[in-house]
Structures are given as C-alpha cells and as structure tokens.
PLY file of the C-alpha trace (Angstrom):
ply
format ascii 1.0
element vertex 179
property float x
property float y
property float z
element edge 178
property int vertex1
property int vertex2
end_header
22.24 -3.98 -7.82
23.43 -1.97 -4.65
20.73 0.74 -5.35
17.99 -1.60 -4.83
19.42 -3.43 -1.59
19.52 0.10 -0.23
16.09 1.04 -1.33
15.02 -1.94 0.32
16.63 -1.84 3.22
15.84 1.71 3.62
11.93 0.69 3.16
12.45 -1.62 5.87
13.52 1.06 8.24
11.21 3.87 7.00
8.50 1.41 7.79
9.39 0.88 10.85
10.87 4.30 12.36
9.17 6.65 9.86
11.37 9.11 7.75
12.48 11.35 11.01
13.24 8.08 12.89
15.17 6.73 10.28
18.92 7.96 9.49
21.10 7.55 6.32
23.59 6.10 9.00
21.05 3.43 10.34
20.65 2.80 6.51
24.05 2.13 5.68
24.63 0.06 8.43
21.62 -2.37 7.30
23.43 -2.61 3.68
26.96 -2.94 4.98
28.35 0.05 3.44
29.65 3.30 4.67
27.35 6.00 5.01
29.16 8.29 2.41
28.70 5.52 -0.36
24.92 5.79 -0.08
25.40 8.84 -2.07
27.32 7.41 -4.93
23.33 5.97 -5.37
20.86 8.90 -3.97
21.35 12.83 -3.89
19.65 12.56 -0.32
17.67 10.81 2.51
14.92 13.00 0.91
16.18 11.60 -2.64
16.26 8.04 -1.64
12.68 8.61 0.15
11.10 9.63 -2.72
12.31 6.87 -5.08
10.94 4.34 -2.79
7.93 5.78 -2.60
7.65 6.05 -6.29
8.12 1.71 -6.25
5.84 1.62 -4.09
2.96 3.35 -5.57
4.11 1.60 -9.04
3.67 -2.04 -7.42
0.68 -1.60 -6.05
-0.68 0.32 -9.35
0.66 -2.27 -10.90
-1.12 -5.26 -8.59
-4.37 -3.51 -9.10
-4.23 -3.71 -12.63
-3.56 -7.55 -12.71
-6.04 -8.30 -10.41
-8.83 -9.98 -11.12
-10.58 -10.99 -8.16
-11.55 -8.41 -5.63
-11.86 -10.45 -2.19
-8.21 -12.12 -3.17
-6.51 -8.58 -3.83
-8.07 -7.28 -0.09
-7.01 -10.76 1.22
-3.34 -10.51 -0.29
-2.64 -7.08 1.94
-3.20 -9.22 5.01
-0.28 -11.59 3.93
1.75 -8.65 1.97
1.92 -6.47 5.42
3.91 -9.02 7.29
6.05 -10.22 4.37
6.18 -7.00 2.33
8.55 -4.06 3.71
7.49 -1.90 0.53
4.00 -2.74 1.31
4.32 -1.27 5.03
6.27 1.38 3.73
3.41 2.56 1.73
1.05 2.21 4.27
3.36 4.40 6.98
3.74 6.89 4.54
0.39 7.47 3.49
-0.58 7.78 7.53
2.42 9.51 8.61
3.76 11.59 5.49
7.01 13.30 5.98
6.10 17.41 5.44
8.29 17.85 2.51
6.05 15.30 0.70
2.53 15.27 2.31
0.85 16.92 -0.67
2.65 14.37 -3.31
1.85 11.37 -0.98
-1.94 12.56 -0.62
-2.04 12.98 -4.48
-0.57 9.77 -5.20
-2.60 8.04 -2.80
-5.83 9.43 -4.27
-4.61 8.22 -7.68
-4.43 4.98 -6.54
-7.75 4.55 -4.94
-8.95 5.83 -8.32
-7.33 2.88 -9.74
-9.07 0.84 -7.46
-12.30 2.27 -7.66
-11.64 1.84 -11.46
-10.90 -1.79 -11.09
-13.96 -2.24 -9.05
-16.03 -1.03 -12.24
-14.47 -2.91 -14.28
-14.81 -6.51 -12.54
-18.43 -5.54 -10.89
-20.05 -3.95 -14.61
-23.70 -5.08 -13.56
-26.95 -2.70 -14.42
-28.16 -4.57 -10.87
-26.25 -2.57 -8.76
-24.84 0.67 -8.37
-21.42 0.68 -9.77
-20.10 4.15 -7.82
-21.78 2.86 -4.27
-20.13 -0.54 -5.11
-16.48 1.36 -5.65
-16.60 3.42 -3.26
-17.64 0.83 -0.63
-14.56 -1.39 -1.77
-12.19 1.72 -1.12
-14.09 2.03 2.50
-13.17 -1.62 3.26
-9.74 -1.22 2.01
-8.78 2.22 3.91
-10.52 -0.02 7.30
-8.27 -2.87 6.52
-5.06 -0.55 6.15
-6.06 0.87 9.56
-6.45 -2.17 11.09
-3.33 -3.45 9.76
-1.15 -0.57 11.27
-3.13 -0.27 14.39
-4.55 -3.91 15.04
-3.44 -7.21 15.16
-3.30 -10.11 11.56
-6.80 -11.77 13.78
-8.49 -8.31 14.17
-7.70 -7.44 10.28
-8.82 -10.89 9.19
-11.92 -10.88 11.38
-13.38 -7.16 9.96
-12.06 -7.89 6.18
-14.38 -11.48 6.58
-17.43 -9.69 8.16
-17.08 -6.34 5.91
-16.54 -9.25 2.32
-19.92 -10.76 3.24
-21.87 -7.71 3.82
-19.85 -6.06 0.60
-20.92 -9.93 -1.45
-24.69 -9.88 -0.07
-25.06 -6.39 -1.08
-22.87 -6.24 -4.63
-22.07 -9.21 -5.63
-25.22 -11.25 -6.22
-25.25 -13.08 -9.22
-21.19 -12.14 -9.91
-18.50 -15.17 -10.80
-15.77 -13.31 -9.39
-15.81 -13.29 -5.73
0 1
1 2
2 3
3 4
4 5
5 6
6 7
7 8
8 9
9 10
10 11
11 12
12 13
13 14
14 15
15 16
16 17
17 18
18 19
19 20
20 21
21 22
22 23
23 24
24 25
25 26
26 27
27 28
28 29
29 30
30 31
31 32
32 33
33 34
34 35
35 36
36 37
37 38
38 39
39 40
40 41
41 42
42 43
43 44
44 45
45 46
46 47
47 48
48 49
49 50
50 51
51 52
52 53
53 54
54 55
55 56
56 57
57 58
58 59
59 60
60 61
61 62
62 63
63 64
64 65
65 66
66 67
67 68
68 69
69 70
70 71
71 72
72 73
73 74
74 75
75 76
76 77
77 78
78 79
79 80
80 81
81 82
82 83
83 84
84 85
85 86
86 87
87 88
88 89
89 90
90 91
91 92
92 93
93 94
94 95
95 96
96 97
97 98
98 99
99 100
100 101
101 102
102 103
103 104
104 105
105 106
106 107
107 108
108 109
109 110
110 111
111 112
112 113
113 114
114 115
115 116
116 117
117 118
118 119
119 120
120 121
121 122
122 123
123 124
124 125
125 126
126 127
127 128
128 129
129 130
130 131
131 132
132 133
133 134
134 135
135 136
136 137
137 138
138 139
139 140
140 141
141 142
142 143
143 144
144 145
145 146
146 147
147 148
148 149
149 150
150 151
151 152
152 153
153 154
154 155
155 156
156 157
157 158
158 159
159 160
160 161
161 162
162 163
163 164
164 165
165 166
166 167
167 168
168 169
169 170
170 171
171 172
172 173
173 174
174 175
175 176
176 177
177 178
C-alpha cells in the first residue's frame, strides 16, 4: 500500500517538475514519511522513476487493448490529462526523458504507438480503405493531441481534436459502425 502511495505522489511530482526537478525529499514530504523510509520500498530515485514508467506504459497499453471506440479513446486523453498524474507523467517523461532512460522510453513509446496502430487495424478492418494509412494517421492525431495537451490549453486541444477527427472520419471511417 505504501509503495503505491509513494509511486502516485512521485508520478505527480515528476509530471510537474520533471526528473531533475524532483527530489526524494519532496516525494517523502508529499507522502508524509521520512526520506530514508523511501529506501525500504525503492533502491533509488532512478528505481522509483523506472517503476512508475513501467506502470504508466502498462496502464496505457491495457487501455488500448480494452478500447473499442477510437474517438472515445482520443477524447479520454483530454480528461485524463487533467485528472491522472500517471498519464501526465507518461507524457512529460516521453517528451523530456531523463538521459539514463532516454533509449528505454523511446522504445516503450514506439511499442505503445505500435499497439495503438494494431488496435486501429482491428477496429477499422475494411477493404475500402488503406488500413496502414488509417493507423498512421490515427497516431499522428494522437501525437498532435499530446503536444497540445503539454503546451496548449484544454480548449485548444478539444478544438484540434474535433477538426482532426472530422477529417479522419470523412477519409477513413465511411460506413464504419464504431465512430
């Protein structure tokens, strides 16, 4: 239980301040324990960060596997960015990875996009569209949304998603039941 509490608090701090801007002292203070107590649960700040990273990618991959509506999946990111520290952690870590994990994060993010493209292929399986283009365009929309969430406003993110989705539907989802 305490291990999960620590990870949750650390994810929020890492998401807000980055890896370099977050200290173990800040994490222990947020949790309400003494800094040495963190070492009973995690070997180091690096270890804690890696554990949270694994949780974040596992969580997102699980969400993709459970999704059955492509638009709702995109829309959910808008809500989750405000409410879900683990998701914000994933985005900020992917955009600004610490040097010691840069390669791993890039690989994990690439695998995440591959899983997402596979989901698009399954949902949109249709002989009347280029499924590879549909999958690639979906991840382009997602990347754009992620950048907008990190650097823009919720309103601008929603507007861009609405426009991008309208075009996506016109090109790739003609006659599809799941929209």
